[in-house]
C-alpha angles and dihedrals in degrees: 000000000000118000122205115249094214138023113264112230120243092242092050092048093050093045090054093047092048090068092068108092133171114243127207113239118247110248131200118221116220128178119205124172090345092306117120118213132176121212141165115272121254095019129124113248129215115245113213133191124234091275091056096252114146111243108173144322124260136191124192090352094306128111109246106167143011120231 
């Protein structure tokens, strides 16, 4: 394991750590049957019937998996 040659100052450490920021995920808005939903891009979505039972998963309008 590598060992630092010199002690890193408190200000330098905090300045480096300050660069790490949380980022909000980009969401895609889709409207189906008057219902607006937001989802992550490039992910398969669950298709449900009117009762809310999960039927299958689809991606780009194609069925990709059974549930």
